[in-house]
BAFIKE-203156 format. One line per 10 residues: for each residue x, y, z of N, C-alpha, C. Coordinates in nm, 3 decimals, m for minus. Layout:
// BAFIKE-203156
X,Y,Z,X,Y,Z,X,Y,Z; ... .
This chain:
// BAFIKE-203156
0.077,m0.155,m0.029,0.022,0.030,m0.023,0.086,0.108,m0.010; 0.179,0.075,0.091,0.291,0.247,0.117,0.291,0.259,m0.045; 0.349,0.168,m0.118,0.464,0.155,m0.275,0.380,0.237,m0.376; 0.226,0.145,m0.315,0.127,0.234,m0.404,0.132,0.412,m0.362; 0.085,0.458,m0.296,0.085,0.615,m0.181,0.191,0.659,m0.290; 0.330,0.632,m0.253,0.489,0.650,m0.318,0.439,0.690,m0.434; 0.422,0.589,m0.512,0.434,0.575,m0.702,0.360,0.695,m0.754; 0.180,0.711,m0.647,0.139,0.804,m0.753,0.188,0.954,m0.667; 0.201,0.971,m0.538,0.287,1.072,m0.544,0.403,1.132,m0.647; 0.473,1.034,m0.680,0.607,1.055,m0.751,0.521,1.088,m0.857 .
0.403,0.994,m0.943,0.325,1.081,m1.034,0.287,1.207,m1.053; 0.239,1.278,m0.916,0.163,1.400,m0.922,0.264,1.477,m0.965; 0.446,1.436,m0.835,0.483,1.505,m0.875,0.608,1.518,m1.036; 0.585,1.461,m1.123,0.695,1.428,m1.188,0.545,1.526,m1.299; 0.415,1.503,m1.315,0.342,1.600,m1.399,0.356,1.772,m1.369; 0.388,1.779,m1.238,0.383,1.953,m1.219,0.516,1.938,m1.290; 0.612,1.877,m1.261,0.732,1.941,m1.287,0.748,1.927,m1.463; 0.655,1.851,m1.552,0.691,1.829,m1.677,0.568,1.927,m1.739; 0.528,1.994,m1.636,0.398,2.065,m1.718,0.459,2.228,m1.702; 0.502,2.256,m1.653,0.601,2.388,m1.714,0.643,2.427,m1.849 .
0.756,2.266,m1.822,0.819,2.276,m2.027,0.763,2.279,m2.094; 0.568,2.170,m2.091,0.488,2.173,m2.196,0.487,2.325,m2.237; 0.418,2.435,m2.179,0.408,2.536,m2.173,0.479,2.623,m2.262; 0.668,2.601,m2.211,0.769,2.746,m2.242,0.739,2.622,m2.424; 0.775,2.531,m2.410,0.789,2.465,m2.560,0.656,2.524,m2.639; 0.595,2.603,m2.603,0.454,2.690,m2.730,0.548,2.758,m2.804; 0.481,2.713,m2.883,0.561,2.888,m2.981,0.465,2.971,m2.959; 0.594,3.117,m3.008,0.543,3.288,m2.910,0.504,3.286,m3.036; 0.320,3.401,m3.030,0.292,3.407,m3.128,0.377,3.538,m3.225; 0.367,3.588,m3.347,0.471,3.657,m3.399,0.384,3.722,m3.512 .
0.454,3.873,m3.559,0.378,3.879,m3.682,0.525,3.899,m3.782; 0.440,3.925,m3.886,0.557,3.864,m3.979,0.522,3.949,m4.103; 0.680,4.058,m4.155,0.681,4.153,m4.256,0.734,4.083,m4.349; 0.693,4.122,m4.503,0.705,4.076,m4.605,0.722,4.175,m4.725; 0.811,4.175,m4.865,0.821,4.279,m4.947,0.919,4.354,m4.914; 0.878,4.505,m4.993,1.033,4.585,m4.993,1.043,4.691,m4.877; 1.059,4.849,m4.956,1.130,4.941,m4.883,1.029,4.993,m4.760; 0.849,4.968,m4.801,0.735,5.059,m4.745,0.741,4.945,m4.596; 0.791,4.794,m4.616,0.790,4.712,m4.493,0.923,4.752,m4.402; 1.046,4.729,m4.489,1.144,4.646,m4.457,1.154,4.842,m4.387 .
1.130,4.933,m4.384,1.143,5.097,m4.289,1.234,5.153,m4.343; 1.262,5.172,m4.497,1.368,5.222,m4.553,1.312,5.393,m4.502; 1.397,5.473,m4.508,1.358,5.583,m4.449,1.386,5.656,m4.349; 1.314,5.480,m4.220,1.309,5.538,m4.066,1.419,5.567,m3.942; 1.546,5.506,m4.040,1.661,5.459,m3.949,1.669,5.433,m3.899; 1.753,5.447,m3.788,1.782,5.309,m3.679,1.762,5.169,m3.757; 1.849,5.171,m3.907,1.840,4.985,m3.917,1.894,4.886,m3.860; 1.911,4.766,m3.891,1.980,4.659,m3.832,2.159,4.640,m3.859; 2.229,4.691,m3.800,2.382,4.685,m3.876,2.376,4.606,m4.054; 2.344,4.492,m4.008,2.364,4.396,m4.083,2.282,4.418,m4.259 .
2.150,4.492,m4.218,2.125,4.532,m4.287,2.148,4.713,m4.380; 2.276,4.722,m4.332,2.279,4.866,m4.375,2.480,4.856,m4.401; 2.441,4.832,m4.457,2.633,4.788,m4.521,2.600,4.747,m4.682; 2.780,4.778,m4.729,2.770,4.700,m4.814,2.798,4.566,m4.867; 2.735,4.534,m4.954,2.691,4.436,m4.957,2.500,4.322,m4.925; 2.461,4.406,m4.835,2.310,4.443,m4.780,2.260,4.585,m4.693; 2.158,4.641,m4.836,2.146,4.752,m4.835,1.982,4.767,m4.774; 1.908,4.632,m4.726,1.753,4.599,m4.695,1.730,4.726,m4.668; 1.815,4.733,m4.506,1.756,4.873,m4.469,1.572,4.827,m4.386; 1.633,4.698,m4.305,1.545,4.678,m4.193,1.550,4.815,m4.011 .
1.449,4.832,m4.021,1.512,4.972,m3.917,1.396,4.868,m3.830; 1.413,4.927,m3.693,1.408,4.903,m3.596,1.241,4.961,m3.524; 1.226,5.115,m3.643,1.115,5.207,m3.643,1.045,5.086,m3.723; 1.062,5.061,m3.798,0.956,5.008,m3.919,0.869,4.952,m3.843; 0.673,5.021,m3.898,0.566,4.998,m3.840,0.571,4.840,m3.845; 0.667,4.728,m3.880,0.606,4.604,m3.831,0.661,4.565,m3.683; 0.779,4.663,m3.701,0.845,4.577,m3.559,0.718,4.691,m3.449; 0.626,4.738,m3.441,0.559,4.785,m3.335,0.397,4.804,m3.372; 0.370,4.684,m3.445,0.252,4.600,m3.483,0.213,4.535,m3.384; 0.073,4.559,m3.339,0.070,4.517,m3.222,m0.047,4.376,m3.285 .
m0.080,4.282,m3.214,m0.151,4.162,m3.197,m0.243,4.150,m3.040; m0.389,4.149,m3.109,m0.514,4.163,m3.026,m0.477,3.993,m2.878; m0.507,4.047,m2.778,m0.452,4.011,m2.698,m0.313,3.903,m2.668; m0.231,3.935,m2.697,m0.073,3.915,m2.706,m0.003,4.013,m2.669; 0.058,4.028,m2.555,0.166,4.175,m2.498,0.272,4.178,m2.539; 0.374,4.058,m2.628,0.513,4.090,m2.668,0.483,4.010,m2.769; 0.465,3.985,m2.864,0.487,3.933,m2.986,0.606,3.939,m3.024; 0.650,3.791,m3.095,0.750,3.847,m3.227,0.753,3.892,m3.316; 0.869,3.982,m3.353,0.830,4.056,m3.496,0.936,4.012,m3.578; 0.900,3.975,m3.665,1.010,3.909,m3.791,1.020,4.032,m3.924 .
1.114,4.106,m3.925,1.092,4.175,m4.063,1.195,4.111,m4.171; 1.095,4.053,m4.306,1.143,3.917,m4.400,1.217,4.042,m4.499; 1.129,4.207,m4.516,1.109,4.252,m4.627,1.221,4.332,m4.626; 1.264,4.364,m4.825,1.416,4.441,m4.806,1.362,4.566,m4.922; 1.488,4.662,m4.823,1.465,4.812,m4.939,1.492,4.771,m5.114; 1.412,4.730,m5.182,1.446,4.776,m5.334,1.395,4.628,m5.375; 1.328,4.539,m5.275,1.291,4.390,m5.307,1.167,4.405,m5.391; 1.145,4.332,m5.492,1.059,4.344,m5.609,0.959,4.178,m5.574; 0.892,4.120,m5.664,0.791,4.015,m5.642,0.899,3.930,m5.705; 1.003,3.951,m5.791,1.055,3.847,m5.773,1.189,3.775,m5.676 .
1.198,3.900,m5.582,1.265,3.826,m5.419,1.203,3.800,m5.347; 1.011,3.798,m5.347,0.947,3.750,m5.214,0.931,3.617,m5.314; 0.861,3.555,m5.414,0.805,3.415,m5.467,0.897,3.283,m5.458; 0.865,3.246,m5.449,0.895,3.067,m5.456,1.029,3.044,m5.539; 1.193,3.051,m5.475,1.225,2.983,m5.621,1.287,3.102,m5.715; 1.249,3.286,m5.631,1.300,3.352,m5.689,1.413,3.431,m5.690; 1.380,3.554,m5.653,1.586,3.587,m5.690,1.627,3.568,m5.539; 1.783,3.560,m5.517,1.871,3.595,m5.378,1.889,3.762,m5.382; 1.830,3.796,m5.344,1.831,3.969,m5.348,1.967,3.962,m5.218; 2.006,4.026,m5.263,2.155,4.030,m5.154,2.230,3.914,m5.090 .
2.221,3.807,m5.157,2.191,3.669,m5.108,2.146,3.616,m5.019; 2.060,3.693,m5.019,1.934,3.600,m4.887,1.840,3.529,m5.001; 1.795,3.427,m4.903,1.720,3.327,m4.986,1.522,3.419,m5.027; 1.460,3.388,m5.130,1.344,3.474,m5.155,1.286,3.476,m4.983; 1.187,3.564,m4.986,1.134,3.597,m4.865,1.046,3.481,m4.841; 0.958,3.448,m4.942,0.859,3.337,m4.902,0.938,3.179,m4.878; 1.073,3.168,m4.876,1.107,3.016,m4.907,1.180,3.056,m4.776; 1.260,3.206,m4.712,1.250,3.283,m4.575,1.138,3.224,m4.486; 0.978,3.236,m4.516,0.908,3.252,m4.410,0.901,3.077,m4.377; 0.917,2.961,m4.450,0.887,2.874,m4.353,0.930,2.869,m4.294 .
1.118,2.881,m4.219,1.177,2.849,m4.114,1.099,2.951,m3.998; 1.042,3.027,m4.018,0.939,3.157,m3.896,0.809,3.074,m3.890; 0.796,2.994,m3.996,0.647,2.941,m4.013,0.649,2.828,m3.877; 0.783,2.774,m3.906,0.785,2.633,m3.800,0.813,2.686,m3.665; 0.860,2.781,m3.696,0.951,2.816,m3.540,0.871,2.892,m3.428; 0.787,3.008,m3.505,0.664,3.055,m3.401,0.527,3.050,m3.479; 0.446,3.096,m3.384,0.260,3.087,m3.444,0.267,3.214,m3.451; 0.273,3.201,m3.595,0.249,3.326,m3.724,0.079,3.350,m3.674; 0.075,3.469,m3.625,m0.064,3.526,m3.615,m0.088,3.624,m3.706; 0.023,3.704,m3.822,m0.002,3.794,m3.875,0.109,3.831,m3.984 .
0.058,3.807,m4.151,0.155,3.825,m4.249,0.102,3.979,m4.317; 0.209,4.063,m4.345,0.173,4.146,m4.393,0.294,4.173,m4.517; 0.208,4.198,m4.629,0.291,4.207,m4.780,0.290,4.345,m4.843; 0.347,4.411,m4.855,0.374,4.498,m4.986,0.522,4.442,m5.053; 0.456,4.449,m5.190,0.551,4.492,m5.323,0.495,4.517,m5.442; 0.583,4.534,m5.547,0.530,4.562,m5.660,0.571,4.695,m5.736; 0.600,4.812,m5.601,0.608,4.941,m5.678,0.742,4.954,m5.730; 0.848,4.810,m5.715,0.958,4.825,m5.789,0.984,4.771,m5.886; 0.900,4.670,m5.942,0.823,4.631,m6.064,0.779,4.748,m6.130; 0.779,4.844,m6.131,0.723,4.949,m6.201,0.806,5.002,m6.210 .
0.913,4.997,m6.155,1.034,5.082,m6.177,1.014,5.256,m6.057; 0.980,5.201,m5.966,0.952,5.338,m5.887,1.124,5.436,m5.862; 1.181,5.440,m5.846,1.301,5.488,m5.851,1.320,5.592,m5.982; 1.329,5.528,m6.126,1.344,5.535,m6.235,1.265,5.665,m6.249; 1.155,5.643,m6.146,1.039,5.749,m6.207,1.072,5.821,m6.084; 1.097,5.822,m6.002,1.111,5.962,m5.925,1.276,6.052,m5.986; 1.352,5.948,m6.082,1.420,6.025,m6.162,1.403,6.118,m6.233; 1.312,6.052,m6.274,1.280,6.137,m6.434,1.194,6.270,m6.370; 1.136,6.252,m6.229,1.053,6.356,m6.204,1.117,6.503,m6.141; 1.254,6.451,m6.048,1.367,6.569,m6.091,1.390,6.607,m6.196 .
1.438,6.518,m6.294,1.449,6.571,m6.421,1.378,6.684,m6.458; 1.300,6.662,m6.436,1.144,6.730,m6.512,1.162,6.825,m6.444; 1.174,6.829,m6.328,1.176,7.008,m6.227,1.300,7.097,m6.242; 1.379,7.002,m6.303,1.552,7.103,m6.334,1.467,7.144,m6.508; 1.392,7.121,m6.505,1.344,7.106,m6.693,1.436,7.104,m6.805; 1.508,6.958,m6.749,1.612,6.908,m6.807,1.505,6.771,m6.931; 1.412,6.739,m6.862,1.366,6.673,m6.968,1.190,6.679,m6.949; 1.076,6.654,m7.072,0.928,6.664,m7.013,0.909,6.627,m6.841; 0.760,6.617,m6.848,0.686,6.655,m6.734,0.728,6.509,m6.702; 0.768,6.427,m6.545,0.764,6.287,m6.583,0.613,6.229,m6.604 .
0.489,6.271,m6.587,0.374,6.207,m6.607,0.368,6.181,m6.774; 0.424,6.230,m6.816,0.389,6.253,m6.975,0.431,6.149,m6.980; 0.586,6.087,m6.976,0.648,5.969,m6.983,0.610,5.824,m6.937; 0.541,5.852,m6.742,0.544,5.732,m6.721,0.401,5.727,m6.707; 0.255,5.784,m6.747,0.156,5.742,m6.740,0.133,5.612,m6.818; 0.208,5.575,m6.934,0.207,5.489,m7.010,0.261,5.340,m6.954; 0.375,5.378,m6.905,0.498,5.303,m6.881,0.394,5.191,m6.741; 0.350,5.347,m6.672,0.277,5.302,m6.497,0.227,5.155,m6.529; 0.083,5.216,m6.654,m0.026,5.157,m6.689,0.021,5.006,m6.724; 0.104,4.998,m6.757,0.183,4.844,m6.895,0.255,4.761,m6.744 .
0.303,4.867,m6.689,0.428,4.800,m6.561,0.333,4.715,m6.469; 0.259,4.804,m6.440,0.108,4.741,m6.296,0.020,4.640,m6.393; 0.011,4.673,m6.490,m0.054,4.527,m6.521,m0.045,4.391,m6.568; 0.152,4.449,m6.546,0.188,4.287,m6.579,0.247,4.243,m6.406; 0.283,4.398,m6.365,0.284,4.291,m6.192,0.198,4.238,m6.141; 0.073,4.258,m6.151,m0.061,4.211,m6.098,m0.066,4.082,m6.075; m0.023,3.968,m6.194,m0.011,3.813,m6.146,0.080,3.783,m6.080; 0.219,3.836,m6.100,0.305,3.812,m5.961,0.305,3.862,m5.862; 0.198,3.983,m5.828,0.199,4.032,m5.703,0.113,3.874,m5.621; 0.002,3.874,m5.756,m0.107,3.745,m5.694,m0.029,3.583,m5.653 .
0.048,3.537,m5.737,0.122,3.451,m5.723,0.198,3.499,m5.566; 0.310,3.648,m5.591,0.329,3.603,m5.414,0.250,3.580,m5.299; 0.090,3.581,m5.316,0.040,3.622,m5.222,0.020,3.454,m5.243; m0.011,3.382,m5.340,m0.053,3.206,m5.360,0.124,3.141,m5.254; 0.137,3.202,m5.336,0.340,3.135,m5.262,0.286,3.173,m5.111; 0.296,3.293,m5.010,0.306,3.253,m4.894,0.159,3.199,m4.854; 0.046,3.167,m4.899,m0.025,3.076,m4.842,0.007,2.909,m4.887; 0.075,2.890,m4.991,0.122,2.785,m4.995,0.237,2.736,m4.908; 0.283,2.817,m4.849,0.398,2.827,m4.702,0.349,2.762,m4.593; 0.241,2.848,m4.536,0.183,2.853,m4.475,0.116,2.679,m4.426 .
0.040,2.673,m4.537,0.006,2.565,m4.577,0.061,2.447,m4.552; 0.205,2.432,m4.601,0.244,2.332,m4.584,0.359,2.307,m4.441; 0.325,2.428,m4.393,0.363,2.416,m4.196,0.266,2.387,m4.132; 0.169,2.350,m4.185,0.030,2.280,m4.126,m0.040,2.397,m4.064; m0.063,2.517,m4.120,m0.173,2.664,m4.050,m0.293,2.578,m4.219; m0.399,2.612,m4.096,m0.515,2.679,m4.156,m0.502,2.815,m4.225; m0.664,2.885,m4.310,m0.646,2.966,m4.291,m0.663,3.100,m4.253; m0.803,2.975,m4.133,m0.790,3.104,m4.017,m0.720,3.100,m3.905; m0.549,3.061,m3.939,m0.495,3.045,m3.830,m0.363,3.192,m3.790; m0.404,3.202,m3.926,m0.306,3.361,m3.880,m0.365,3.476,m4.060 .
m0.413,3.551,m4.026,m0.415,3.654,m4.090,m0.336,3.697,m4.222; m0.298,3.726,m4.323,m0.257,3.780,m4.431,m0.316,3.880,m4.508; m0.215,3.999,m4.462,m0.274,4.108,m4.499,m0.239,4.176,m4.629; m0.257,4.240,m4.746,m0.195,4.253,m4.860,m0.193,4.379,m4.795; m0.092,4.518,m4.816,m0.120,4.653,m4.750,m0.052,4.703,m4.919; m0.096,4.874,m4.952,m0.053,4.978,m5.069,0.059,4.997,m5.007; 0.025,5.113,m5.090,0.154,5.293,m5.087,0.097,5.360,m5.093; 0.164,5.452,m4.981,0.114,5.616,m4.973,0.238,5.689,m5.055; 0.163,5.791,m5.095,0.257,5.840,m5.181,0.394,6.000,m5.064; 0.480,5.925,m5.109,0.565,6.081,m4.978,0.567,6.207,m5.030 .
0.521,6.210,m5.210,0.557,6.354,m5.227,0.439,6.440,m5.311; 0.372,6.592,m5.311,0.277,6.577,m5.314,0.334,6.764,m5.416; 0.194,6.776,m5.444,0.244,6.906,m5.537,0.180,7.014,m5.477; 0.172,7.045,m5.337,0.101,7.095,m5.288,0.204,7.174,m5.153; 0.350,7.220,m5.254,0.465,7.218,m5.162,0.463,7.378,m5.087; 0.528,7.346,m4.984,0.527,7.505,m4.937,0.683,7.609,m4.932; 0.707,7.494,m5.058,0.848,7.600,m5.123,0.812,7.657,m5.260; 0.878,7.740,m5.281,0.826,7.817,m5.401,0.922,7.679,m5.527; 0.914,7.722,m5.632,0.954,7.641,m5.737,1.119,7.698,m5.721; 1.158,7.766,m5.693,1.270,7.801,m5.754,1.415,7.717,m5.617 .
1.344,7.774,m5.474,1.410,7.674,m5.366,1.371,7.543,m5.309; 1.280,7.478,m5.365,1.233,7.315,m5.353,1.319,7.299,m5.330; 1.458,7.255,m5.408,1.527,7.173,m5.449,1.632,7.138,m5.376; 1.616,7.317,m5.286,1.746,7.302,m5.152,1.666,7.241,m5.072; 1.588,7.229,m5.051,1.515,7.190,m4.890,1.461,7.013,m4.933; 1.508,6.963,m5.040,1.482,6.781,m5.095,1.359,6.799,m5.150; 1.291,6.835,m5.244,1.169,6.820,m5.271,1.134,6.915,m5.383; 1.265,6.859,m5.543,1.261,6.845,m5.626,1.156,6.838,m5.745; 1.056,6.904,m5.646,0.953,6.798,m5.765,0.801,6.953,m5.863; 0.837,6.924,m5.982,0.645,7.040,m6.059,0.600,6.981,m5.924 .
0.471,7.115,m5.924,0.385,7.055,m5.834,0.241,6.961,m5.950; 0.238,6.965,m6.079,0.166,6.878,m6.146,0.187,6.741,m6.133; 0.363,6.718,m6.148,0.422,6.590,m6.154,0.342,6.550,m6.005; 0.400,6.638,m5.918,0.387,6.596,m5.745,0.257,6.555,m5.692; 0.113,6.594,m5.796,m0.034,6.607,m5.751,m0.055,6.503,m5.819; 0.004,6.436,m6.000,m0.006,6.335,m6.055,0.083,6.175,m5.970; 0.131,6.165,m5.905,0.185,6.051,m5.795,0.141,6.058,m5.742; 0.076,6.167,m5.640,m0.003,6.128,m5.509,m0.136,6.102,m5.544; m0.232,6.101,m5.632,m0.341,6.112,m5.698,m0.366,5.999,m5.825; m0.296,6.007,m5.865,m0.285,5.894,m6.009,m0.233,5.779,m5.986 .
m0.123,5.808,m5.953,0.001,5.664,m5.954,m0.114,5.614,m5.789; m0.075,5.664,m5.682,m0.123,5.597,m5.614,m0.229,5.520,m5.624; m0.354,5.612,m5.674,m0.444,5.546,m5.701,m0.463,5.442,m5.750; m0.459,5.421,m5.928,m0.394,5.277,m5.972,m0.337,5.215,m5.896; m0.199,5.246,m5.836,m0.166,5.098,m5.743,m0.300,5.087,m5.634; m0.328,5.113,m5.579,m0.441,5.119,m5.421,m0.576,4.998,m5.551; m0.646,5.034,m5.615,m0.756,4.987,m5.715,m0.648,4.837,m5.740; m0.537,4.851,m5.811,m0.475,4.726,m5.791,m0.451,4.615,m5.802; m0.466,4.658,m5.643,m0.356,4.609,m5.487,m0.509,4.570,m5.426; m0.655,4.633,m5.438,m0.771,4.541,m5.371,m0.837,4.485,m5.433 .
m0.805,4.450,m5.594,m0.872,4.357,m5.687,m0.828,4.250,m5.650; m0.672,4.289,m5.617,m0.577,4.123,m5.635,m0.627,4.050,m5.449; m0.656,4.147,m5.359,m0.720,4.086,m5.228,m0.823,3.994,m5.236; m0.909,4.094,m5.297,m1.049,4.042,m5.344,m1.048,3.894,m5.459; m0.900,3.942,m5.539,m1.002,3.760,m5.589,m0.907,3.647,m5.512; m0.803,3.684,m5.407,m0.700,3.595,m5.355,m0.808,3.555,m5.243; m0.822,3.632,m5.212,m0.910,3.630,m5.066,m0.902,3.674,m4.922; m0.760,3.772,m4.947,m0.667,3.841,m4.812,m0.726,3.958,m4.786; m0.699,3.989,m4.676,m0.751,4.133,m4.644,m0.659,4.200,m4.719; m0.793,4.348,m4.744,m0.647,4.461,m4.763,m0.675,4.603,m4.700 .
m0.497,4.664,m4.698,m0.538,4.760,m4.633,m0.439,4.895,m4.741; m0.610,4.982,m4.730,m0.551,5.065,m4.852,m0.460,5.146,m4.763; m0.301,5.217,m4.783,m0.258,5.331,m4.733,m0.242,5.425,m4.816; m0.280,5.466,m4.936,m0.260,5.573,m5.023,m0.326,5.705,m4.977; m0.430,5.731,m4.883,m0.436,5.854,m4.835,m0.361,5.871,m4.683; m0.273,5.772,m4.629,m0.221,5.794,m4.549,m0.090,5.881,m4.478; m0.019,5.957,m4.637,0.052,6.077,m4.597,0.018,6.189,m4.623; m0.101,6.220,m4.693,m0.187,6.316,m4.707,m0.149,6.415,m4.616; m0.106,6.597,m4.644,m0.113,6.643,m4.533,0.050,6.669,m4.496; 0.109,6.514,m4.515,0.202,6.521,m4.409,0.333,6.431,m4.468 .
0.331,6.501,m4.619,0.456,6.469,m4.730,0.554,6.538,m4.702; 0.621,6.519,m4.741,0.757,6.616,m4.735,0.739,6.758,m4.824; 0.762,6.874,m4.756,0.773,6.995,m4.792,0.594,7.012,m4.745; 0.509,6.905,m4.786,0.361,6.979,m4.751,0.356,7.124,m4.716; 0.246,7.223,m4.745,0.236,7.315,m4.726,0.141,7.355,m4.609; 0.171,7.411,m4.507,0.102,7.431,m4.375,0.089,7.353,m4.266; 0.259,7.294,m4.287,0.344,7.221,m4.204,0.450,7.266,m4.163; 0.586,7.210,m4.042,0.714,7.243,m4.085,0.765,7.088,m4.083; 0.869,7.079,m4.090,0.927,6.969,m4.109,0.914,6.867,m4.004; 0.937,6.920,m3.904,0.874,6.852,m3.746,0.746,6.734,m3.787 .
0.690,6.778,m3.838,0.572,6.712,m3.879,0.487,6.637,m3.969; 0.641,6.612,m4.056,0.614,6.536,m4.190,0.569,6.389,m4.130; 0.624,6.264,m4.220,0.622,6.227,m4.208,0.642,6.111,m4.285; 0.734,6.184,m4.410,0.815,6.135,m4.498,0.928,6.241,m4.516; 1.047,6.124,m4.576,1.129,6.211,m4.614,1.125,6.216,m4.760; 1.197,6.404,m4.794,1.232,6.444,m4.928,1.361,6.383,m4.973; 1.414,6.426,m5.117,1.543,6.377,m5.140,1.697,6.416,m5.025; 1.724,6.347,m4.983,1.811,6.340,m4.906,1.901,6.247,m4.918; 2.073,6.310,m4.919,2.243,6.273,m4.916,2.230,6.168,m4.757; 2.244,6.086,m4.768,2.292,5.992,m4.623,2.455,6.020,m4.656 .
2.500,6.086,m4.595,2.650,6.147,m4.600,2.732,5.987,m4.506; 2.683,5.981,m4.409,2.733,5.901,m4.346,2.735,5.760,m4.358; 2.646,5.730,m4.486,2.728,5.574,m4.584,2.868,5.607,m4.652; 2.901,5.706,m4.685,3.039,5.722,m4.791,3.110,5.602,m4.698; 3.072,5.557,m4.525,3.162,5.441,m4.537,3.133,5.297,m4.584; 3.035,5.367,m4.668,2.990,5.191,m4.754,3.019,5.172,m4.874; 3.048,5.352,m4.944,3.149,5.329,m5.070,3.015,5.417,m5.182; 3.107,5.525,m5.233,3.016,5.619,m5.340,2.908,5.536,m5.373; 2.774,5.576,m5.402,2.672,5.497,m5.446,2.522,5.505,m5.400; 2.399,5.470,m5.526,2.316,5.508,m5.483,2.235,5.464,m5.354 .
2.349,5.395,m5.252,2.313,5.329,m5.101,2.277,5.498,m5.026; 2.344,5.573,m5.111,2.340,5.725,m5.036,2.174,5.788,m5.046; 2.212,5.749,m5.129,2.000,5.832,m5.177,1.884,5.764,m5.153; 1.887,5.595,m5.137,1.781,5.489,m5.153,1.706,5.557,m5.045; 1.724,5.613,m4.892,1.604,5.692,m4.857,1.528,5.777,m4.879; 1.588,5.836,m5.037,1.520,5.904,m4.997,1.357,5.900,m5.058; 1.277,6.021,m5.037,1.088,5.968,m5.096,1.082,5.838,m5.013; 1.088,5.849,m4.916,1.022,5.712,m4.833,0.990,5.815,m4.694; 0.879,5.728,m4.632,0.808,5.770,m4.489,0.925,5.735,m4.405; 0.958,5.840,m4.273,1.018,5.852,m4.179,0.932,5.760,m4.050 .
1.039,5.761,m3.941,0.972,5.696,m3.838,0.875,5.745,m3.805; 0.796,5.841,m3.787,0.705,5.926,m3.765,0.568,5.877,m3.847; 0.615,5.856,m4.001,0.497,5.783,m4.044,0.499,5.703,m4.018; 0.594,5.596,m4.005,0.619,5.430,m3.930,0.479,5.429,m3.840; 0.585,5.522,m3.759,0.445,5.456,m3.627,0.284,5.453,m3.666; 0.293,5.555,m3.726,0.060,5.566,m3.781,0.090,5.476,m3.842; 0.179,5.419,m3.950,0.111,5.345,m3.975,0.099,5.150,m3.904; 0.207,5.165,m3.818,0.152,5.078,m3.675,0.066,5.083,m3.617; 0.005,5.157,m3.571,m0.105,5.210,m3.515,m0.246,5.163,m3.593; m0.232,5.216,m3.701,m0.355,5.224,m3.853,m0.387,5.039,m3.867 .
m0.259,5.024,m3.881,m0.205,4.834,m3.870,m0.272,4.760,m3.772; m0.230,4.787,m3.656,m0.293,4.748,m3.517,m0.403,4.736,m3.485; m0.547,4.891,m3.536,m0.697,4.850,m3.530,m0.741,4.795,m3.669; m0.683,4.842,m3.757,m0.741,4.734,m3.855,m0.711,4.532,m3.849; m0.640,4.573,m3.787,m0.618,4.365,m3.749,m0.710,4.364,m3.586; m0.689,4.486,m3.473,m0.820,4.427,m3.397,m0.933,4.421,m3.440; m0.945,4.515,m3.536,m1.113,4.527,m3.591,m1.141,4.426,m3.651; m1.071,4.345,m3.669,m1.115,4.208,m3.781,m1.141,4.257,m3.909; m1.149,4.347,m3.954,m1.186,4.448,m4.115,m1.122,4.364,m4.198; m1.205,4.356,m4.316,m1.196,4.260,m4.419,m1.084,4.373,m4.512 .
m1.145,4.537,m4.541,m1.088,4.604,m4.619,m1.100,4.769,m4.565; m0.986,4.842,m4.560,m0.981,4.977,m4.451,m0.891,5.036,m4.545; m0.919,5.174,m4.558,m0.797,5.271,m4.584,m0.748,5.357,m4.418; m0.604,5.344,m4.431,m0.570,5.426,m4.311,m0.545,5.593,m4.389; m0.690,5.680,m4.291,m0.679,5.803,m4.304,m0.654,5.883,m4.204; m0.574,6.067,m4.167,m0.566,6.039,m4.087,m0.715,6.161,m4.048; m0.720,6.110,m3.907,m0.883,6.141,m3.827,m0.884,6.283,m3.718; m0.926,6.361,m3.669,m0.959,6.506,m3.587,m0.860,6.477,m3.541; m0.817,6.397,m3.486,m0.676,6.370,m3.359,m0.580,6.412,m3.410; m0.571,6.363,m3.524,m0.449,6.394,m3.581,m0.339,6.301,m3.630 .
m0.422,6.204,m3.581,m0.344,6.019,m3.630,m0.404,5.962,m3.723; m0.351,5.799,m3.780,m0.447,5.759,m3.844,m0.484,5.626,m3.784; m0.621,5.640,m3.883,m0.698,5.482,m3.849,m0.785,5.456,m3.929; m0.810,5.317,m3.950,m0.868,5.226,m4.053,m1.011,5.262,m4.078; m1.054,5.298,m4.180,m1.215,5.305,m4.221,m1.176,5.238,m4.296; m1.389,5.176,m4.279,m1.393,5.050,m4.300,m1.412,5.097,m4.484; m1.385,5.012,m4.618,m1.416,5.039,m4.766,m1.429,4.919,m4.791; m1.562,4.933,m4.850,m1.631,4.807,m4.926,m1.473,4.737,m5.022; m1.509,4.601,m4.990,m1.370,4.536,m5.092,m1.406,4.544,m5.213; m1.290,4.496,m5.298,m1.339,4.579,m5.456,m1.401,4.393,m5.521 .
m1.469,4.486,m5.676,m1.567,4.387,m5.731,m1.470,4.288,m5.757 .
């Protein structure tokens, strides 16, 4: 009898000792960012050293929106930023390019999905398929009166390249779904959010046309408004259709920076949520090149903080489709929008 009682006590003690380790072994909830500079945090500064050096300018920022996005009911989720500045759809897709020697982002997602309990994936990609850097360069050339308005040359280019990019973006979404399914996730186990872009430039500039270049905003008024309204609108509409067709959630950031763009009229530079054209003199240590300019015309840390608040509220409210727009209190918030037909 005593032996049986002792055995029962030992079993209870062993159960008590092993229970905490089982709980501790449960994977931690995680948020994952995929795509290009808009998710990596280009322009926000405070970059991870390994992504701000010769051979790797992914510019993953500790101030990026994805690093401050909250999950409902989770106190401190793990944040994994796989996005890379300059990435195209080919750098995300399975079997795609190895940007800066890194595996395609969808392939990197495999190990993340196995290690953590991924609850949220945010994807923003496609603008580099269109040729964002070249478009920006041509707008500067137009400002200097060394070429035609960039909208004249780029309107047909954007239409053509965006049309070609749409199936590739859709394939990126399917590849993410495929990776998660292979890792044992059901569709309801995580949220996949396709997020669009906000224009960092405006045509409503507080500086005169002769001096705006000095302050980092070398763009014509008509070209700036074209980029803010037409280009961002075309991309937003295309993303909405992709999200609806692929059955994922859609967050439209096209209005997010309105009135807070670099050099916008009515605000100071300390109220701006994006950067103008700037030269990173500290980047000289990594060698002369485009790396010194690539942070230009991107959301800054203040902008990313606003994006994080809007994205967190969007996820918490379980909305299928919404626009991030500035409210009466001055902050961004998601406003429900009908899904694209």
